[in-house]
PAZA-810600 format. One record per residue (C-alpha): residue in three letters; x, y, z; residue number from 1. Coordinates in pm, whole numbers, padded with zeros to 5 digits. Each point is the difference from the previous one (the first is absolute). Last residue first. Layout:
# PAZA-810600
LODREN   rest       c1       c2       c3    nr
LODREN    ala        X        Y        Z   NUM
...
***
This chain:
# PAZA-810600
LODREN   rest       c1       c2       c3    nr
LODREN    ala    01364   -01272    00765   498
LODREN    gly    00015    00025    00346   497
LODREN    ala    00247   -00289   -00002   496
LODREN    gly    00130   -00122   -00282   495
LODREN    gly    00213   -00289    00177   494
LODREN    pro    00255    00240    00093   493
LODREN    glu   -00075    00365   -00129   492
LODREN    gln    00143    00110   -00356   491
LODREN    gly   -00354   -00119   -00101   490
LODREN    ala   -00189    00276    00248   489
LODREN    leu    00339    00242   -00187   488
LODREN    asp   -00151   -00089   -00300   487
LODREN    arg   -00375    00087    00106   486
LODREN    val    00124    00378    00132   485
LODREN    ala    00158    00039   -00271   484
LODREN    glu   -00315   -00037   -00243   483
LODREN    ala   -00204    00196    00245   482
LODREN    phe    00244    00305    00004   481
LODREN    ala   -00070   -00048   -00390   480
LODREN    glu   -00346   -00003   -00024   479
LODREN    gly   -00063    00238    00250   478
LODREN    arg    00256    00258   -00237   477
LODREN    lys   -00171   -00118   -00294   476
LODREN    asn   -00334    00117    00142   475
LODREN    tyr    00106    00352    00101   474
LODREN    asp    00106    00063   -00381   473
LODREN    thr    00217   -00083   -00247   472
LODREN    phe    00286   -00026    00202   471
LODREN    met    00359    00163    00075   470
LODREN    asp   -00014    00343    00006   469
LODREN    met   -00389   -00024   -00023   468
LODREN    ser   -00084   -00133    00338   467
LODREN    ala   -00164    00333    00187   466
LODREN    cys    00145    00055    00321   465
LODREN    ala   -00101   -00096    00412   464
LODREN    pro    00147   -00335   -00078   463
LODREN    ala   -00204   -00200    00200   462
LODREN    met    00183   -00326   -00044   461
LODREN    leu    00001   -00141    00361   460
LODREN    val    00204   -00271    00171   459
LODREN    thr   -00164   -00111    00330   458
LODREN    asp    00195   -00086    00273   457
LODREN    gly   -00087   -00327    00235   456
LODREN    pro    00320   -00190   -00064   455
LODREN    gly    00261    00248   -00105   454
LODREN    ala    00032    00218   -00302   453
LODREN    leu    00335    00164   -00112   452
LODREN    arg    00064   -00254   -00233   451
LODREN    ala   -00299   -00070   -00126   450
LODREN    ala   -00005    00384   -00134   449
LODREN    glu    00298   -00050   -00144   448
LODREN    arg   -00138   -00288   -00166   447
LODREN    val   -00297    00167   -00106   446
LODREN    ala    00167    00286   -00132   445
LODREN    glu    00247   -00211   -00182   444
LODREN    ala   -00358   -00119   -00232   443
LODREN    met   -00098    00325   -00028   442
LODREN    ala    00315    00152   -00138   441
LODREN    gly   -00072   -00243   -00310   440
LODREN    thr   -00262    00244   -00126   439
LODREN    asp    00280    00239   -00074   438
LODREN    thr    00068    00296    00246   437
LODREN    arg    00351   -00068    00157   436
LODREN    asp    00162    00200    00260   435
LODREN    leu   -00183   -00265    00291   434
LODREN    asp    00024    00244    00317   433
LODREN    val    00032   -00234    00301   432
LODREN    val   -00113    00203    00308   431
LODREN    pro    00060   -00152    00339   430
LODREN    val   -00197    00218    00253   429
LODREN    asp    00207    00203    00239   428
LODREN    pro   -00063    00339   -00176   427
LODREN    ala   -00370   -00030    00024   426
LODREN    his   -00100    00381   -00030   425
LODREN    arg    00281    00166   -00170   424
LODREN    ala    00185   -00321   -00207   423
LODREN    leu   -00335   -00095   -00068   422
LODREN    ala   -00134    00279   -00132   421
LODREN    glu    00340   -00003   -00231   420
LODREN    ala   -00066   -00324   -00144   419
LODREN    ile   -00372    00078   -00051   418
LODREN    leu    00099    00255   -00241   417
LODREN    ala    00313   -00208   -00126   416
LODREN    arg   -00229   -00264   -00126   415
LODREN    asp   -00140    00244   -00277   414
LODREN    ala    00101   -00238   -00261   413
LODREN    gly   -00073   -00302    00104   412
LODREN    ile    00045   -00317    00300   411
LODREN    leu    00068    00117    00306   410
LODREN    val    00035   -00287    00292   409
LODREN    val   -00088    00116    00350   408
LODREN    gly    00015   -00214    00390   407
LODREN    arg   -00132   -00055    00303   406
LODREN    leu   -00268    00270   -00070   405
LODREN    arg   -00282    00004    00292   404
LODREN    lys    00151    00328    00163   403
LODREN    ala    00054    00190   -00271   402
LODREN    ala   -00314    00016   -00169   401
LODREN    lys   -00135    00289    00112   400
LODREN    thr    00337    00157   -00081   399
LODREN    val    00050   -00151   -00282   398
LODREN    leu   -00322    00118   -00153   397
LODREN    thr    00040    00394    00114   396
LODREN    asp    00333   -00012   -00162   395
LODREN    phe   -00142   -00106   -00334   394
LODREN    thr   -00016    00240   -00247   393
LODREN    ala   -00161   -00032   -00335   392
LODREN    gly    00047    00174   -00363   391
LODREN    lys   -00128   -00311   -00203   390
LODREN    ala    00251   -00234    00261   389
LODREN    leu    00061   -00260   -00278   388
LODREN    gly    00122   -00269    00115   387
LODREN    gly    00097   -00109    00381   386
LODREN    ala   -00134   -00236    00294   385
LODREN    ile    00085   -00366    00136   384
LODREN    trp   -00060   -00014    00374   383
LODREN    val    00086   -00232    00239   382
LODREN    ile   -00234    00030    00210   381
LODREN    ser   -00109   -00082    00429   380
LODREN    glu   -00332    00153    00136   379
LODREN    tyr   -00186   -00028   -00340   378
LODREN    ala   -00322    00190   -00084   377
LODREN    ala    00128    00344   -00038   376
LODREN    leu    00247   -00088   -00230   375
LODREN    ser   -00339   -00044   -00231   374
LODREN    ala   -00152    00355    00082   373
LODREN    glu    00327    00166   -00011   372
LODREN    ala    00092   -00134   -00391   371
LODREN    ala   -00373    00100   -00074   370
LODREN    his    00075    00378    00149   369
LODREN    thr    00395   -00014   -00177   368
LODREN    asn   -00162   -00073   -00363   367
LODREN    thr    00024   -00336   -00223   366
LODREN    ala   -00148   -00234    00242   365
LODREN    lys   -00114   -00227   -00273   364
LODREN    ser    00277   -00184    00051   363
LODREN    asp   -00109   -00131    00294   362
LODREN    asp    00158   -00362    00026   361
LODREN    val   -00005   -00143    00336   360
LODREN    tyr    00274   -00260    00095   359
LODREN    ala   -00005   -00217    00305   358
LODREN    val    00306   -00084    00221   357
LODREN    gly    00060   -00343    00200   356
LODREN    ala    00199   -00118   -00261   355
LODREN    val   -00186    00054   -00294   354
LODREN    asp   -00399    00099    00048   353
LODREN    ala   -00151    00115   -00356   352
LODREN    val   -00158    00263   -00207   351
LODREN    his   -00245    00160    00248   350
LODREN    ala   -00190    00280   -00179   349
LODREN    ile    00047    00392    00091   348
LODREN    arg   -00145    00077   -00321   347
LODREN    his    00176   -00177   -00279   346
LODREN    ala   -00246   -00227   -00103   345
LODREN    asp   -00425    00167    00029   344
LODREN    pro   -00132   -00026    00334   343
LODREN    arg   -00259   -00287    00053   342
LODREN    phe   -00348    00054    00145   341
LODREN    ala   -00223   -00226    00109   340
LODREN    arg    00047   -00006    00352   339
LODREN    leu   -00057    00399   -00032   338
LODREN    gly   -00330   -00072   -00191   337
LODREN    asp   -00113   -00230    00281   336
LODREN    arg    00090    00246    00280   335
LODREN    val   -00182    00274   -00208   334
LODREN    ala   -00329   -00204   -00121   333
LODREN    gln   -00031   -00055    00400   332
LODREN    pro   -00020    00297    00065   331
LODREN    glu   -00283    00128   -00229   330
LODREN    val    00061    00224   -00230   329
LODREN    gly   -00220    00315   -00047   328
LODREN    phe    00206    00183   -00195   327
LODREN    ala    00174    00204    00242   326
LODREN    arg    00087   -00350    00108   325
LODREN    ala    00148   -00056   -00307   324
LODREN    leu    00209    00316    00005   323
LODREN    ala    00155   -00075    00387   322
LODREN    ala    00049   -00312   -00089   321
LODREN    ala    00217    00079   -00231   320
LODREN    ala    00173    00263    00197   319
LODREN    leu    00055   -00260    00275   318
LODREN    ala    00145   -00232   -00235   317
LODREN    asn    00280    00263   -00117   316
LODREN    ala    00057    00029    00379   315
LODREN    val    00042   -00338    00002   314
LODREN    asn    00269    00001   -00266   313
LODREN    his    00192    00291    00151   312
LODREN    pro    00025   -00173    00324   311
LODREN    ala    00130   -00367   -00143   310
LODREN    ala   -00306   -00265   -00009   309
LODREN    pro    00122   -00148   -00320   308
LODREN    lys   -00293   -00093   -00098   307
LODREN    val   -00274    00155    00245   306
LODREN    asp   -00224   -00268    00153   305
LODREN    ser    00300   -00015    00308   304
LODREN    val   -00136    00332    00083   303
LODREN    glu   -00337   -00110    00088   302
LODREN    ala   -00303    00072   -00176   301
LODREN    leu   -00305    00252    00028   300
LODREN    glu   -00069    00035    00386   299
LODREN    gln   -00259    00303   -00004   298
LODREN    ala    00044    00234    00286   297
LODREN    thr   -00199    00153    00298   296
LODREN    thr   -00045    00326    00197   295
LODREN    arg    00057    00299   -00171   294
LODREN    arg   -00081   -00187   -00326   293
LODREN    asp   -00362   -00073    00105   292
LODREN    glu   -00164   -00112   -00345   291
LODREN    val    00319   -00139   -00137   290
LODREN    phe    00153    00103   -00358   289
LODREN    ala    00281    00206    00189   288
LODREN    arg    00132   -00191    00285   287
LODREN    asp    00144   -00290   -00185   286
LODREN    val    00278   -00289    00099   285
LODREN    leu    00210   -00170   -00146   284
LODREN    ile    00126   -00230    00277   283
LODREN    gly    00370   -00132    00152   282
LODREN    glu   -00041    00187    00351   281
LODREN    val   -00202    00284   -00132   280
LODREN    val    00068    00117   -00367   279
LODREN    gly   -00183    00305   -00191   278
LODREN    leu   -00245    00203   -00141   277
LODREN    met   -00135    00304    00045   276
LODREN    ser   -00312    00224    00069   275
LODREN    pro    00000   -00012    00373   274
LODREN    gly    00373   -00099    00086   273
LODREN    pro    00194   -00324   -00103   272
LODREN    ala    00226   -00178    00188   271
LODREN    gly    00389    00036   -00179   270
LODREN    leu    00081   -00111   -00362   269
LODREN    thr   -00261    00314   -00101   268
LODREN    phe   -00249    00073   -00217   267
LODREN    gly   -00166    00301   -00015   266
LODREN    ile   -00351    00100   -00107   265
LODREN    ala   -00158    00321   -00167   264
LODREN    arg   -00345   -00002   -00030   263
LODREN    cys   -00224    00108   -00307   262
LODREN    gly   -00322    00139    00084   261
LODREN    glu   -00016    00299   -00225   260
LODREN    glu    00186   -00070   -00325   259
LODREN    val    00365    00098    00026   258
LODREN    asp    00260    00270   -00090   257
LODREN    ala    00349   -00089    00153   256
LODREN    gln    00191    00158    00214   255
LODREN    arg   -00009   -00175    00311   254
LODREN    val   -00033   -00287   -00188   253
LODREN    leu    00343    00100   -00089   252
LODREN    his    00124    00066    00328   251
LODREN    glu   -00107   -00342    00117   250
LODREN    thr    00256   -00166   -00291   249
LODREN    ala    00288    00296    00147   248
LODREN    pro   -00028   -00165    00328   247
LODREN    asp    00139   -00297   -00084   246
LODREN    ala   -00039   -00274    00283   245
LODREN    ala   -00369    00066    00034   244
LODREN    asn   -00018   -00087   -00401   243
LODREN    tyr   -00324    00114   -00169   242
LODREN    val   -00311   -00134   -00143   241
LODREN    cys   -00286    00261   -00114   240
LODREN    ala   -00336   -00166    00038   239
LODREN    val   -00339    00010   -00125   238
LODREN    gln   -00040    00189   -00337   237
LODREN    asn    00320    00165   -00094   236
LODREN    gly    00001    00297   -00217   235
LODREN    glu    00399    00092    00004   234
LODREN    tyr    00158   -00255    00222   233
LODREN    ile    00204   -00120   -00265   232
LODREN    arg    00120    00321   -00099   231
LODREN    gly    00217   -00032    00321   230
LODREN    lys    00297   -00185   -00196   229
LODREN    asp   -00025    00281   -00249   228
LODREN    ala    00064    00249    00271   227
LODREN    ala    00291   -00237    00161   226
LODREN    tyr    00170    00065   -00346   225
LODREN    ala   -00018    00384    00007   224
LODREN    lys    00115    00008    00372   223
LODREN    met    00305   -00205   -00066   222
LODREN    ser    00089    00172   -00295   221
LODREN    gly    00048    00016   -00394   220
LODREN    his   -00262   -00251   -00035   219
LODREN    trp    00206   -00210   -00241   218
LODREN    asp    00364    00031    00153   217
LODREN    leu   -00203   -00025    00314   216
LODREN    his   -00056   -00391   -00119   215
LODREN    asp    00019   -00083    00360   214
LODREN    pro    00029    00140    00366   213
LODREN    ala   -00179   -00210    00266   212
LODREN    leu   -00394    00026    00035   211
LODREN    asn   -00194   -00313    00155   210
LODREN    leu   -00330   -00205   -00048   209
LODREN    val   -00216    00310   -00179   208
LODREN    ala   -00348   -00190   -00020   207
LODREN    gly   -00306    00083   -00194   206
LODREN    ser   -00394   -00033    00015   205
LODREN    his   -00331    00029   -00247   204
LODREN    ala    00273    00116   -00212   203
LODREN    arg   -00041    00324   -00184   202
LODREN    val    00204    00019   -00302   201
LODREN    ser   -00036    00396   -00141   200
LODREN    pro    00348    00164   -00051   199
LODREN    ala    00170   -00403   -00094   198
LODREN    trp    00370    00104   -00141   197
LODREN    his    00216    00058    00309   196
LODREN    leu   -00208   -00285    00183   195
LODREN    gln    00191   -00178   -00356   194
LODREN    tyr    00305    00138    00129   193
LODREN    ser   -00040   -00107    00375   192
LODREN    ser   -00031   -00322   -00099   191
LODREN    leu   -00398   -00143    00061   190
LODREN    glu   -00094   -00352    00060   189
LODREN    val   -00366   -00065    00003   188
LODREN    ala   -00163   -00297    00136   187
LODREN    leu   -00328    00027   -00174   186
LODREN    val   -00354   -00083    00115   185
LODREN    asp   -00318   -00187   -00136   184
LODREN    tyr    00088   -00063   -00360   183
LODREN    glu   -00072   -00110   -00311   182
LODREN    glu    00202   -00208   -00268   181
LODREN    asp   -00041    00107   -00337   180
LODREN    gly    00284    00282   -00014   179
LODREN    leu   -00038    00376    00030   178
LODREN    val    00089    00079    00316   177
LODREN    val    00237   -00271    00044   176
LODREN    asp    00218    00060   -00326   175
LODREN    ile   -00036    00349    00132   174
LODREN    ile    00165   -00072    00318   173
LODREN    pro    00306   -00144   -00163   172
LODREN    thr    00084   -00307    00171   171
LODREN    gly    00394    00054    00172   170
LODREN    ile   -00003    00065    00372   169
LODREN    asn   -00051    00401   -00067   168
LODREN    gly   -00380   -00044   -00132   167
LODREN    val   -00157   -00351    00080   166
LODREN    ala   -00098   -00226    00286   165
LODREN    arg   -00313   -00206   -00106   164
LODREN    thr   -00321    00005    00174   163
LODREN    arg   -00363   -00238   -00001   162
LODREN    leu   -00097    00025    00350   161
LODREN    gly   -00004   -00368    00188   160
LODREN    ala    00099    00151    00329   159
LODREN    ala    00344   -00264   -00065   158
LODREN    lys    00020    00230   -00343   157
LODREN    leu    00041    00306    00162   156
LODREN    ile    00249   -00154    00276   155
LODREN    ser    00222   -00103   -00298   154
LODREN    ala   -00022    00331   -00198   153
LODREN    leu    00098    00219    00310   152
LODREN    met    00285   -00220    00054   151
LODREN    gln    00134    00030   -00362   150
LODREN    val   -00078    00369    00061   149
LODREN    thr    00198   -00003    00315   148
LODREN    thr    00294   -00195   -00159   147
LODREN    thr   -00010    00255   -00329   146
LODREN    lys    00028    00294    00225   145
LODREN    gly    00254   -00103    00278   144
LODREN    asn    00235    00313   -00046   143
LODREN    thr   -00046    00377   -00040   142
LODREN    gly   -00344   -00012   -00023   141
LODREN    thr   -00339   -00018   -00177   140
LODREN    val   -00332   -00231    00001   139
LODREN    ala   -00357    00037   -00141   138
LODREN    leu   -00337   -00155    00062   137
LODREN    trp   -00168    00071   -00318   136
LODREN    ala   -00401   -00066   -00019   135
LODREN    ala   -00066   -00203   -00342   134
LODREN    pro   -00239    00194   -00215   133
LODREN    lys   -00333   -00161   -00067   132
LODREN    arg    00028   -00154   -00362   131
LODREN    gly   -00068    00227   -00331   130
LODREN    asn    00314   -00074   -00153   129
LODREN    glu    00096    00407    00063   128
LODREN    gly   -00101   -00076    00352   127
LODREN    arg    00381    00102    00157   126
LODREN    leu    00130    00163   -00291   125
LODREN    arg    00094    00351    00163   124
LODREN    trp    00163   -00203    00252   123
LODREN    ala    00186   -00214   -00251   122
LODREN    ile    00123    00335   -00165   121
LODREN    glu    00138    00146    00365   120
LODREN    val    00213   -00346   -00016   119
LODREN    asp    00124    00073   -00294   118
LODREN    gly    00129    00328    00070   117
LODREN    val   -00125    00348   -00050   116
LODREN    val    00178    00284   -00215   115
LODREN    asp   -00273    00284   -00097   114
LODREN    val    00035    00218   -00323   113
LODREN    gly    00022    00373    00029   112
LODREN    ala    00265    00040   -00321   111
LODREN    glu    00272    00111    00277   110
LODREN    ala   -00066   -00265    00251   109
LODREN    ala    00013   -00283   -00296   108
LODREN    ala    00341    00134   -00089   107
LODREN    ala    00136    00001    00348   106
LODREN    phe   -00105   -00334   -00002   105
LODREN    leu    00120   -00096   -00292   104
LODREN    pro    00357    00168    00104   103
LODREN    ser   -00039   -00264    00323   102
LODREN    ser    00025    00194    00301   101
LODREN    pro   -00273   -00226    00175   100
LODREN    lys    00226   -00268   -00041    99
LODREN    trp   -00121   -00278   -00172    98
LODREN    gly    00051   -00316    00209    97
LODREN    pro   -00421   -00080    00012    96
LODREN    ser   -00081   -00001   -00390    95
LODREN    thr   -00179    00311   -00064    94
LODREN    val   -00317    00006   -00157    93
LODREN    val   -00010    00414   -00202    92
LODREN    leu   -00336    00097   -00101    91
LODREN    glu   -00200    00225   -00258    90
LODREN    thr    00363   -00018   -00261    89
LODREN    gly   -00091    00199   -00339    88
LODREN    glu    00390   -00009   -00141    87
LODREN    pro    00188   -00245    00180    86
LODREN    leu    00225    00119    00334    85
LODREN    thr    00349   -00009   -00092    84
LODREN    glu    00237   -00126    00265    83
LODREN    ala    00011   -00350   -00015    82
LODREN    asp    00127   -00045   -00337    81
LODREN    gly    00134   -00337   -00104    80
LODREN    leu   -00245   -00142   -00041    79
LODREN    arg   -00352    00063   -00119    78
LODREN    val   -00309   -00256    00000    77
LODREN    ala   -00344    00052   -00150    76
LODREN    ile   -00252   -00276    00125    75
LODREN    gly   -00177   -00140   -00315    74
LODREN    asp   -00049   -00369    00142    73
LODREN    ala    00359   -00130   -00187    72
LODREN    glu    00118    00329    00102    71
LODREN    leu    00018   -00112    00345    70
LODREN    gly    00149   -00334   -00104    69
LODREN    ala    00291    00192   -00167    68
LODREN    ala    00081    00228    00275    67
LODREN    arg    00047   -00319    00235    66
LODREN    glu    00258   -00116   -00250    65
LODREN    arg    00152    00356   -00070    64
LODREN    leu    00040    00020    00383    63
LODREN    gln    00222   -00371    00030    62
LODREN    pro    00190    00131   -00300    61
LODREN    ser    00057    00322    00182    60
LODREN    asp   -00104    00363   -00066    59
LODREN    gly   -00013    00154    00327    58
LODREN    gly   -00175    00324    00080    57
LODREN    asp   -00348   -00110   -00021    56
LODREN    val   -00351    00162   -00151    55
LODREN    val   -00267   -00223   -00027    54
LODREN    thr   -00321    00165   -00220    53
LODREN    val   -00309   -00044    00074    52
LODREN    arg   -00330    00091   -00209    51
LODREN    ala   -00292   -00112    00278    50
LODREN    gly   -00305   -00230   -00085    49
LODREN    leu   -00022   -00187    00273    48
LODREN    gly    00228   -00282   -00117    47
LODREN    ala    00269    00276   -00040    46
LODREN    leu    00037    00101    00354    45
LODREN    ala    00013   -00383    00143    44
LODREN    arg    00249   -00102   -00258    43
LODREN    ala    00181    00347    00059    42
LODREN    ala   -00003   -00021    00374    41
LODREN    ser    00088   -00315    00044    40
LODREN    ile    00345    00021   -00233    39
LODREN    gly    00081    00308    00231    38
LODREN    ser   -00044   -00220    00290    37
LODREN    val    00228   -00248   -00127    36
LODREN    gly    00225    00159   -00120    35
LODREN    leu    00006    00231   -00348    34
LODREN    gly    00010    00332    00146    33
LODREN    ala   -00208    00332    00030    32
LODREN    val   -00305   -00059   -00148    31
LODREN    thr   -00160    00247   -00227    30
LODREN    ile   -00394    00053   -00049    29
LODREN    asn   -00254    00187   -00291    28
LODREN    lys   -00311   -00096    00100    27
LODREN    gly   -00200   -00088   -00297    26
LODREN    ser   -00245   -00259    00287    25
LODREN    trp    00118    00083    00356    24
LODREN    ala   -00317    00141    00039    23
LODREN    ser   -00188   -00280   -00197    22
LODREN    pro    00081   -00240    00275    21
LODREN    glu   -00229    00172    00274    20
LODREN    ser    00128    00099    00386    19
LODREN    pro    00239    00244   -00140    18
LODREN    gly    00271    00114    00199    17
LODREN    ser   -00005    00373    00227    16
LODREN    ser    00021   -00218    00279    15
LODREN    gly   -00075    00037    00384    14
LODREN    ser   -00330   -00227   -00015    13
LODREN    ser   -00045   -00025   -00429    12
LODREN    ser    00092   -00412    00033    11
LODREN    ser   -00285   -00003    00297    10
LODREN    pro    00159   -00034    00310     9
LODREN    pro    00098   -00328    00184     8
LODREN    thr   -00347   -00214    00083     7
LODREN    val    00119   -00133    00331     6
LODREN    gln   -00015   -00388    00114     5
LODREN    his   -00028   -00168    00302     4
LODREN    gly   -00085    00260    00226     3
LODREN    ala    00264    00265    00124     2
LODREN    met    00010    00024    00386     1
***
């Protein structure tokens, strides 16, 4: 079992990046993208003496305002041209969303210039501020990354460790690595995009929560997508955490090149075998980080300590616990951290009970894999679904959920795709097809769902689609649902359930 704290590799281990600030001085670096991560990388590298040029294909007033802020700090910005490689470029640092096929990267390859992401730069910059680098506990997966990383950070804090959730969760990791605050360990959320551009990152321990088709237009194939996810295991020191219910994640562990002594650690919603974490009679247990894992198990927490205790969220908790235990965290801290954790809004959040019907907002379920997990959490459901399908198909999702569906209300631009799958696999389920995509459609959808639901049912808004056809983002969609539910509760006699 790992000690309480483990020193990560030195900043030069497995990396071609420099270890002295002077090595960046005068280096010509092009940063691709004027978003949050691009601005973070540009400022950090310029602060270390690099000559930085930021390029972006857009030219909006918002981008001009951002550009002006960088230019005031001596950073060059070129808007309206994201294809031409600036003369003299020695390294390109890309924002996560830029596709590998981008013309700028083709030009870089032709010139023999490396392309890396902001996470890679953060890894290379560890220790630049003269402090001992924090260890990285890294999480990826098609769904559940943010929740798992937040759970992990809560557990690490309960153990008394200085920690923070960073990366794809919204906090640029470069800012934290170079910041004034010192950390023992970072809980790092990594997207497939970020992993693609981070060839030398070597985490203390890593986890792949699950794998399902997503972002295939970016990666080109499921094989390429899975390979990028699997990069999180490369060079792991203590544990490669995989999902026993998803064999593809274990396959990625088998393919990984890890440090000697690193172990494969599984998690399961069933009784765990040796070197696994799982659930026994409502208790989360550890048979991986105990002295005799063949015959004993350590109690970590109760399922009821996980909020909400939906199956996929319990799986997230087990993955977080596995990473924390790999870092030497004691069992009580796992329990205390899970009890203290509260999920972000719009992630399987209970809004209200109205006339004996529960209303649940899972607007974050923007793809079929996430919606499948959400639907599996309830027995009798009126499902609100639809939006932008992003090329997804719904047959498997509907087939698995059919027995749980009491009714379906469809909204959004691509609702016909879900309607067709329902006709094929759940023909007896009542379906309301709302032929409107304005934001007011959500209020009507909630009223129709209430009409279909009866006492004991759950009205679940888990769209399985993106939101941009009707809303700014999934947050706004979730807010519209919650507001409509509150309005419905107010209409109930006496306002009960509000």
